[in-house]
C-alpha positions as CSV (number, residue, x, y, z in Angstrom):
1,M,-4.9,6.2,-2.1
2,I,-6.4,9.3,-0.5
3,N,-6.5,8.8,3.3
4,N,-4.9,9.9,6.5
5,F,-2.0,7.4,6.2
6,Q,-0.1,8.8,3.1
7,K,3.0,6.8,3.9
8,T,1.1,3.5,4.4
9,K,0.7,1.1,1.3
10,I,-2.3,-1.2,1.5
11,Y,-3.1,-3.9,-0.9
12,L,-6.4,-5.7,-1.4
13,V,-6.3,-9.4,-2.1
14,I,-9.7,-10.8,-3.5
15,V,-10.0,-14.5,-4.1
16,T,-12.5,-15.5,-6.9
17,Y,-14.0,-18.8,-8.0
18,K,-16.6,-18.8,-10.8
19,T,-17.4,-15.3,-9.7
20,E,-20.6,-13.3,-10.5
21,E,-19.2,-10.4,-12.3
22,D,-22.0,-8.0,-10.9
23,S,-21.1,-8.7,-7.4
24,L,-17.4,-8.4,-8.0
25,E,-18.0,-5.1,-9.8
26,K,-20.0,-3.8,-6.7
27,L,-17.2,-4.9,-4.5
28,L,-14.7,-3.1,-6.5
29,N,-16.7,0.1,-6.7
30,S,-17.0,0.1,-2.9
31,I,-13.4,-0.4,-2.0
32,K,-10.9,0.0,-4.9
33,F,-10.3,3.8,-4.4
34,Q,-9.5,3.1,-0.8
35,V,-6.5,1.0,-1.3
36,D,-3.2,1.3,-3.3
37,K,-3.6,-1.9,-5.4
38,V,-6.1,-4.6,-5.9
39,L,-5.0,-8.2,-6.7
40,I,-7.8,-10.5,-8.0
41,V,-6.5,-14.1,-7.6
42,D,-8.8,-16.3,-9.6
43,N,-9.2,-20.1,-8.8
44,T,-11.5,-20.9,-11.6
45,P,-10.3,-23.8,-13.8
46,N,-9.5,-22.8,-17.5
47,F,-10.6,-19.3,-17.0
48,T,-7.6,-17.5,-18.5
49,N,-8.4,-13.7,-19.1
50,G,-11.9,-14.2,-17.9
51,L,-11.6,-11.0,-15.7
52,E,-9.8,-8.7,-18.0
53,K,-12.8,-6.2,-17.8
54,F,-11.7,-5.4,-14.3
55,R,-8.0,-4.8,-15.0
56,D,-6.9,-1.2,-14.8
57,E,-3.9,0.9,-13.6
58,K,-4.8,-0.2,-10.0
59,T,-6.3,-3.7,-10.5
60,E,-4.4,-6.8,-11.4
61,A,-6.0,-10.1,-12.3
62,I,-4.0,-13.3,-11.7
63,Y,-5.2,-16.6,-13.1
64,L,-4.2,-19.8,-11.3
65,N,-6.4,-21.8,-13.8
66,E,-7.4,-24.5,-11.3
67,N,-9.1,-24.6,-7.9
68,T,-6.1,-24.4,-5.6
69,G,-8.1,-23.6,-2.5
70,I,-8.7,-20.3,-0.8
71,A,-5.6,-20.6,1.4
72,Y,-3.2,-21.1,-1.5
73,A,-4.8,-18.3,-3.5
74,Q,-4.7,-15.9,-0.5
75,N,-1.1,-16.8,0.0
76,F,-0.3,-16.1,-3.5
77,G,-1.7,-12.6,-3.3
78,I,-0.2,-11.9,0.1
79,K,3.3,-12.9,-1.1
80,K,3.0,-10.6,-4.1
81,A,1.7,-7.8,-2.0
82,I,4.7,-8.2,0.4
83,E,7.1,-8.3,-2.6
84,E,5.8,-5.0,-3.8
85,G,6.2,-3.3,-0.4
86,A,2.7,-3.5,1.1
87,D,2.4,-2.4,4.8
88,F,-1.0,-3.8,5.3
89,I,-2.9,-6.5,3.3
90,M,-6.7,-6.6,3.2
91,L,-8.5,-9.9,2.3
92,S,-11.9,-10.1,0.7
93,D,-14.4,-12.5,-0.7
94,D,-15.9,-11.4,-4.0
95,D,-19.3,-10.7,-2.7
96,T,-18.6,-8.3,0.2
97,L,-19.6,-4.6,0.3
98,Y,-17.6,-1.9,2.1
99,P,-18.6,1.5,3.4
100,E,-16.9,4.8,2.5
101,N,-13.8,5.5,4.5
102,Y,-13.6,1.8,5.5
103,V,-9.8,1.6,5.2
104,N,-9.3,4.8,7.2
105,E,-11.4,3.6,10.0
106,M,-9.7,0.3,10.1
107,L,-6.1,1.7,10.0
108,K,-6.9,3.9,12.9
109,V,-7.0,0.9,15.1
110,F,-3.3,0.1,14.3
111,Q,-2.4,3.7,14.9
112,K,-4.1,4.1,18.2
113,K,-2.8,0.8,19.5
114,K,0.6,1.0,17.9
115,E,2.4,0.0,21.2
116,E,0.5,-3.3,21.0
117,K,1.3,-6.3,18.7
118,I,-1.8,-6.0,16.4
119,A,-1.7,-8.8,13.9
120,A,-4.9,-7.9,12.3
121,V,-8.1,-5.8,12.6
122,A,-11.5,-7.2,11.6
123,P,-14.8,-5.3,11.1
124,S,-18.3,-6.1,12.3
125,F,-20.4,-7.6,9.5
126,K,-24.1,-7.9,8.6
127,N,-25.0,-11.2,7.0
128,V,-27.1,-10.3,4.0
129,L,-28.9,-13.7,4.3
130,T,-30.4,-12.7,7.6
131,G,-30.0,-8.9,7.8
132,K,-28.4,-9.4,11.3
133,K,-25.1,-8.2,12.6
134,N,-22.7,-11.0,13.5
135,S,-21.2,-11.1,17.0
136,F,-17.6,-10.8,18.0
137,V,-16.1,-13.9,19.7
138,L,-14.0,-13.2,22.8
139,K,-11.8,-15.6,24.7
140,S,-12.7,-16.0,28.3
141,T,-11.2,-17.9,31.2
142,I,-13.2,-21.0,30.5
143,G,-14.2,-21.3,26.8
144,F,-15.4,-18.1,25.0
145,R,-18.2,-15.6,24.9
146,K,-20.0,-13.6,22.2
147,I,-20.8,-9.9,22.2
148,C,-22.4,-7.6,19.6
149,P,-21.3,-4.1,20.5
150,S,-22.4,-1.0,18.5
151,S,-19.1,0.8,18.7
152,G,-15.5,0.4,20.1
153,Y,-12.5,-1.8,19.8
154,Y,-12.3,-5.3,21.2
155,E,-9.6,-8.0,21.5
156,I,-11.3,-10.9,19.8
157,F,-10.6,-14.6,19.4
158,Q,-11.2,-15.1,15.7
159,A,-12.5,-13.4,12.7
160,I,-13.6,-14.2,9.0
161,A,-11.3,-13.3,6.2
162,S,-13.5,-10.9,4.4
163,G,-12.6,-7.4,5.4
164,L,-9.6,-8.5,7.6
165,I,-6.6,-6.3,7.3
166,L,-3.3,-8.0,8.1
167,N,-0.2,-6.2,9.5
168,A,2.4,-7.3,7.0
169,K,5.4,-6.9,9.3
170,Y,4.2,-9.7,11.6
171,L,3.5,-12.3,8.9
172,K,6.9,-13.8,8.9
173,E,6.7,-14.9,12.5
174,I,3.0,-15.8,12.4
175,G,3.2,-17.5,9.0
176,L,0.6,-17.4,6.1
177,M,-2.6,-19.3,5.6
178,N,-2.7,-23.1,6.1
179,E,-2.9,-24.4,2.7
180,K,-3.6,-28.1,3.8
181,L,-7.0,-26.8,5.1
182,F,-7.8,-25.9,1.4
183,M,-10.9,-23.9,2.5
184,D,-13.0,-23.3,5.6
185,Y,-11.5,-22.5,8.9
186,V,-8.5,-21.1,7.2
187,D,-9.2,-17.5,8.6
188,L,-10.1,-18.8,12.1
189,E,-7.0,-21.1,12.3
190,W,-4.7,-18.1,11.3
191,C,-6.2,-16.0,14.1
192,W,-5.7,-18.8,16.7
193,R,-2.1,-19.2,15.7
194,A,-1.4,-15.5,15.8
195,I,-2.9,-15.2,19.3
196,K,-0.9,-18.2,20.4
197,K,2.2,-16.5,19.3
198,G,1.4,-13.4,21.4
199,Y,-0.3,-11.1,18.8
200,K,-3.8,-9.6,19.0
201,I,-6.7,-9.6,16.7
202,I,-8.9,-6.5,17.2
203,G,-12.5,-6.2,16.2
204,N,-13.6,-2.7,15.2
205,A,-17.3,-2.4,16.0
206,N,-17.3,1.2,14.5
207,V,-17.3,-0.4,11.1
208,I,-19.9,-2.6,9.5
209,I,-19.5,-4.5,6.2
210,E,-22.1,-6.5,4.2
211,H,-21.2,-10.1,3.8
212,K,-22.8,-13.2,2.7
213,L,-22.3,-16.2,5.1
214,G,-23.6,-19.5,3.8
215,D,-25.8,-20.1,0.8
216,Y,-29.0,-20.4,2.8
217,S,-30.1,-21.1,6.4
218,K,-32.6,-23.2,8.4
219,T,-33.3,-23.3,12.0
220,M,-32.6,-26.3,14.3
221,S,-33.4,-26.4,18.0
222,G,-33.9,-22.6,17.9
223,K,-30.5,-22.0,16.3
224,Q,-30.0,-20.8,12.9
225,I,-27.7,-23.1,10.8
226,F,-26.0,-21.7,7.7
227,L,-26.0,-24.3,4.9
228,R,-24.0,-24.8,1.7
229,N,-23.4,-27.6,-0.9
230,P,-22.3,-31.1,0.2
231,L,-18.6,-30.5,-0.8
232,R,-18.4,-27.4,1.4
233,H,-20.0,-29.4,4.2
234,Y,-17.1,-32.0,3.7
235,Y,-14.5,-29.3,4.1
236,I,-16.2,-27.7,7.2
237,T,-16.6,-31.1,8.9
238,R,-13.1,-32.3,8.0
239,N,-11.3,-29.2,9.0
240,N,-13.2,-28.8,12.2
241,T,-12.6,-32.3,13.2
242,Y,-8.9,-32.0,12.3
243,L,-8.4,-28.9,14.3
244,A,-10.3,-30.2,17.2
245,L,-8.0,-33.2,17.4
246,Y,-4.6,-31.8,16.4
247,D,-4.4,-28.0,16.7
248,N,-2.1,-27.2,19.6
249,D,-2.7,-23.5,19.3
250,L,-6.1,-24.1,21.0
251,D,-6.6,-25.1,24.6
252,F,-8.5,-28.4,25.4
253,I,-11.7,-26.6,26.2
254,Y,-12.1,-25.0,22.8
255,R,-10.8,-28.2,21.1
256,G,-13.6,-30.1,22.9
257,F,-16.1,-27.6,21.7
258,L,-15.0,-28.0,18.1
259,L,-15.2,-31.8,18.5
260,I,-18.9,-31.5,19.7
261,K,-19.4,-29.2,16.7
262,S,-18.1,-32.0,14.4
263,F,-20.8,-34.5,15.6
264,G,-23.3,-31.6,15.2
265,Y,-22.3,-31.2,11.6
266,L,-22.7,-35.0,11.0
267,I,-26.3,-34.8,12.2
268,G,-27.3,-31.3,11.2
269,Y,-26.1,-31.0,7.7
270,P,-27.7,-34.1,6.3
271,L,-31.0,-33.4,8.1
272,L,-31.3,-29.8,7.0
273,A,-29.7,-29.8,3.7
274,S,-30.8,-31.9,0.6
275,P,-30.0,-34.5,-0.7
276,F,-29.8,-36.2,2.7
277,F,-27.6,-39.2,1.6
278,K,-25.0,-37.1,-0.3
279,N,-24.7,-34.7,2.5
280,F,-24.3,-37.6,5.1
281,Q,-21.8,-39.3,2.9
282,Y,-19.7,-36.1,2.5
283,C,-19.9,-35.2,6.2
284,L,-18.9,-38.7,7.2
285,L,-16.0,-38.8,4.8
286,G,-14.9,-35.4,6.1
287,F,-15.1,-36.6,9.7
288,W,-13.0,-39.6,8.8
289,H,-10.4,-37.6,6.8
290,G,-10.1,-35.1,9.8
291,V,-9.4,-38.0,12.1
292,T,-6.9,-39.6,9.8
293,K,-5.2,-36.3,8.8
294,K,-6.1,-36.6,5.1
295,M,-6.0,-33.0,4.1
296,G,-5.7,-30.8,1.1
297,K,-8.1,-30.9,-1.9
298,L,-10.6,-33.7,-2.0
299,N,-10.2,-35.8,-5.1
300,E,-13.7,-36.6,-6.1
């Protein structure tokens, strides 16, 4: 890797599931030469050797041959990166695009704030569905607030996984991704846990990546709602409800906010996404499973 951190080893972990090869190729072209090694961890059932075209001296494809969930796949890659001596581990979805010098700009944050316990650094991102830049979420005395700065570093409350760079030396104390969540809220829960343990998540507004959040969106009561398929709505509703009720890393105010969101999902997803009854069924089931702590992969 050619950057200003010659002694630093950084690995990239990409989790794929029935990936679109064109998107993955664009992702790799934008970031591969900024890191020391790329680990593609594939969750597609019965897809052995399906990504061999991307394998080279820097890129390794690992086939799990079943949908193990994003948390398990991320942990698989993270563990391998740690075993091979990575100092930093970057996570990414398979449809994200990165600017030139991305890694350098992100690692500068760790260097400039080396006296602080920085668990991870996150970029700003532009949602390709809307063309709009997403806000940083900051913890406040009561609840939280959102800001959308054009530059600078900010101590944030949570971040999505894509583009997130983890400081490997703190992972033993913080722990890895929560596999019982399977997918959705995995990245946010990890951030909340890190902060509870006394670490910081820093948002770097100097860097913007392109990322797709949701499959499509609709507006409800003046607010844009990002929609997916019924199964994803199940996981979002279930994990949101579970964390609202049982996550001790969050204060009661934020847990209350999450619980309100759960009821919003129960109403909003079926009304906005079709088919109505299937989405309602999955959201209701997700809510119930969150309450009863039935976690992991949904056996349909």
